Steps between C-alpha positions, in 0.01 A plus 500: 500500500167648611473740787201474736356816348522368143317181607203719593519772234541276193191283564290811573623664181416185299154490657438864408605437140270198471197725547375327811280737694496773235192716481468613140119510493304822451125521556296797381137585448203703620332492840131580516232501769155431351632605159653829618878553503658482847703821496743442788651241727740209491483156340710217648592157365599243767618144436442204728862529618454863604680661207317813389497796267282809508431817309289814509166521321506793254231772484351336189460164679797331334792326668833351390681276747851371429702222664184303586572151639420225251239233570174537689460831680225657705415856404403759758378854443509782754343838428425754772341844514456763770157611611419837336836499324382738227465767769830428678743669263841573649394636836644366824243294686475464878457123456520248219185466290296181511617258230290245313562232238387555141487121445359213699739412782505138382735614219747651752660179631638187330306283747164639384556613140336277239725645227749242363726493197753258353793728409717399205840643399490819296218753462145399585172694496248449781201727551357501853127555549400551863131431545454574871473861620 
């Protein structure tokens, strides 16, 4: 005889074992702006259903994002810098410095980013070349 709890748990367990909804895709590559490595920021992969994965861009312009949703995704890139940041150091500032984007703002949001990818299970390489300043 099944208890009410087992009627819920068993189907969920079976669904999990079937692999439905698993995210075993990994996407990696280089991100460049006009041929130069983008040395900081975040790259995000968002599916049409709102599932997403993101990772940090390394100092050499590479990225490696795990658990990316499979199927078509829109890629967004966000990379910010502070005005005169080389001079800021570790001193306490009276107010926050002015921030600006290192990439065109069209790459910041899924609604405006032209970057698309069909993600397949397993590892996948995808280099991202941003052509707008």
